[in-house]
N, C-alpha and C positions, 0 to 999 in steps of 0.2 A: 692268732696265737692265744693259747689259754692264758688268762690274766692271773698268774700266781706271783706277780711281782710284789715288792713291799709297798708299792703305791696303791694296791688294791685295798679297799676298805675292810675286806674280810681279814686281812693280815694286820690291820691297824698300824700300818707304817713299819711293821717289823718283818724284814725279809729273812725269816727263819721258820723252818719246819721242825717240829719236835718229833724225834724218832721214838717209836713205841716198841722197839725190839727188846728193851730192858724190862718192860712190864711183864711180870710173871716169870722173869728169868733172874736178873740180879737184884730186883726189888719186888716186894710182894704187893698185894692189893693196897694196903694202907699207905705204904711209901709211894706207890704209883699215884694215888689220889693226891698226896701232898705235892708231888711234882706237877701234876696236871693243874691243880688249883693255882700254884705259883705261876705257871705258864699263862694261864688265863688272866690272872690278875695283872700280869705284866704286859698284857695286850697281845699275847700270842694267840693265833687263830687257826693254825693248821697242824694236824697230827698225821703222822705216817705209820702205817702198820701193815700186817699181812696175815692171811689165814694160817700160815705156817708158823708164826711166832707164838710160843717158843718150843717147837717140837724137838729141839736138840737137847732139852733138859730132861734128865731121867724122870720118868713119871708123867711128863707132859705129852700131849698128843697134838698140839697146835691149836690155835684159836684163843689161847689164854690172854694174849695181849688185846685182841679185839673185845673179848668179854669184859676185861677190866675197863677199857675205854668206853664201851657201851654202858656199863653200869655207872661210870662217872658222868657221862653225858646226860643220862636219864635222871640221876640223883641231883645234879646241879641245874637241870632245866636249861641247858645251853646248846642243845643240838643246832638250833637255827643260827647260832653265832659262830659255830665252828666249821672248819673244813676238815674232812676226814678222807684220807686216801688209803686204800688197801689193795691187796694183790692176790692173784691166784697163779698157780704154776711154779711154785718154789722148786728149784732144782731142775726144772725143765723136763719132767718125765714125759715119755711119748703119749700123745693124745690129750695132754692136760689142757690144751687150748682149743679143743673141739667145741663147737657150739653148745652141745648138751653138757659137757663138763664145766664150761665157763658159767652157764646159767645156773647149774646146781651149786657151784662154789659161791657164786654171788649171793644166792639165797641164804647160804650158811653164814656168810659174812654179815649180811643184813640182820639176821636173827641175833647173832652175837653182839653186834653193835647197837641193837635195839633201835633201829631206824628203818625207813623205807627207801632210802637212797644213800649213795656215797657220792662225795663231791669229785672223787677221782678214783678210777678203777684201772689197775695195771695188769699187764701180762708180766708176771714176775721174772720169767726167763723164757726165751724162745725155746719151744720144745723140739724144734728141728724136724718134726715129722708131719705135723698137721699142715695141710695145704694153706698157704697164706690167705687165699680167698675165704677159707672157712674161719680163720682167725679174725679176719676183718668182719665177717658176718656175725661172729659171736659178740664182738665188742660193739659193733653197730647196733645190734639188738639191745644190748645193755643200755646204750645211750638213748635209743629211741623209746624204750620202755619207761624212761625217766628214773631208772634205778641207778644210773651212773651219769653224772653231769659232765664229766670230762674223762678222756681216755688216755692212758699212758703206757709206755714200754719201759721196762727195767732190764738192764744187762743185755741189750741188743747190740749186735755188731753194726757197723755203719752200713754194710751191704744188706743185711737183713732188714734193718730199719728202712732203708731206701726202698727195698722191694715191697714191704708191707704198706708203706705210704703210697707207692705206685698202684698197688692193688686196690687200695681204698679210693684213690682218684678214679681209677677205671670203673669201679663199681658204683661210684657216686655215694660212697658210704662215709661215715664219720671217721676221720683219720685219728691216729694217735697225735695228741697235741702237747704231751708232756714226756720228757725223757728223764730217767733216773739212772745215771751211770756212777760207777766208782770214780771219785775225783777228789783229790786233796793235794796239798803241797808236795807230798812225797809219792803220790801215785797219779801221774799225769798222762801216761801214755794212752790209756783207754779213751779219754775224752778229747784231749787236745789233738788237733789235726782234722782228718776227714769227718769224724763224728761231730765235732764242734761246728765245722763249716756247714754240715747238713742241717743241724739244729738251728743255726742262725739264719740260713737261707730260707728254711721252712717256717720260721717263727715259732719253733718248738721251745716251750719253757723247760729249762733244765733245772732239776732239783737233785743235786748230787748227794750221794750217801757216803758215810765214813769221812765226813768233813774234817774230823779231828784224828783220823787214822787210828781208830780204836783207843784214843786217849794219848797217843804218842805226842801229838802236837799240842797237848795241854801244857807241856813243859814240866810236868811233875816227875818225870823220870830222868835220872842222871846216868844210868847204865842199865844194861840188859839184866843185871842181877836184881834190879828193882821189881821186875815183873816175873821173875822166876816162879813157876807154879801157878800163875794166874790163868784164868779161863780164856784170856785174850793173848796169851803168850805168843802163839803162832802169828797172829796178826801184827803184834808189836815187833816181833823179829823181822817181819817183812818190811814194816815201816822204817825200821832202823837201817836196813840194808841199803846199799847203793847210794850213799850220800845223805841218808836221813839225818845223821847227827849234825852234818854241816847245815842243813836246812834249819834244824832246831836252834843252832847257834845264831844264825841270822835272825830267826824269829824272835829269839830272846832279846837280841840287840834292839830290834825295832820296837818290841813291846816296852823295853826300858825307856826308849826315847819318847814314846807316847804315853807312858804312865798307864799302860794297859796290860792285861794278861796275855801270854802267848796264844792261848786258845782263842781269845777275841781277835787277835791279829790274823790268825789262820783262817777264821771264818770270814773276816772282813776281806781278806784276799780273794776268797772264793766269790764273794759278792761283787768283786770288781771285774770278774772275768766275763768275756762275751758269751751271751746265751744263758748265763746263770740267773735264775729268778730268785732262788733262795736255797741255801744249803740245808741239809738235814743234820741234826745233832741230837744226841741223847743226853739225858741227865738223870742222875739217881738221887738228887736232893734239891730242895728249893734254892739252896745257896748256889748250886751250879746253874740253875735257871737264871739267876740274877746276872751271872757272868755271861751267859749266852745272849741274853737280851742286850747287854752292853756291846757285844760283838756286832749285833745287828744294826746298831746305831753308830758304829765306828767307821769313819771315813779315812782311807789311806791316801797319802800323797803319791803322785806318780813315781817318785824316787823309791818309796817303800815298796810299791808294787813291782817295780823293776828289780830291786835287790832280792826280793823274795822269789821272783820268777827265775832269776839266775842262780839261786843258791843250790839247786839240785845238781847243777853241772860243776859246782865249785869244789 
């Protein structure tokens, strides 16, 4: 199993991965540097990004997040201290995971990140067309070249993840050892069940994204009117649907009992789940970093975990 747990010295006892999707999107270079500085000073040691971040912003082409992170790593002289994970194949376009495409994409990421290796390289999404043996070959080569120190899959179904692992086993290639699924207190169907069982059985480290459901689980919203017109309105609407407000009610109750923030409890719940090594969470200010670090150190009692787990059905 890839050792991305909070016990690993590279994470300095903090089971938390800083999401880099906001860099070059909702915060600019200087604000991103302030967040990264605060994360590092608090002991955070792992950052998540992708070649595609933030190509959804008008005027951006993708790679903005990697470029900001790369400049920060170089200017601070901390590359050896940090773990950086990035991805190729955003959206899963046909052929994105062919060996030649992966090799080219990795070179581009390394250039923007100003490094000669990444600690973790993901298939961002299954492209559905590239034969799995070729996908395995592409990522095995990235690993054997030393340009990627661990390999991961993001947004893979249970069946496809099982198939690509079987292909790697058959070929004697390096398998995916990290999984990045959508998973939080109000979005549990993707991970819980067969995918979780597979990851636990194979010793795959799970680093779930959207740990705070686009900010819904931060507790700062009282109604849907609060996010009207926001760039995250669609995601927040999804989080609120199907029992989300009841989850938030229980989350606030437990946060009050513990003297913690709802966001801290939501991330601590993720850290209590089987297979999860550390959740991803983004921050747009140093103050938010302080709260996230508190979440990484918060321990929930069995009763808290049970109440939160039952809240979605309530």
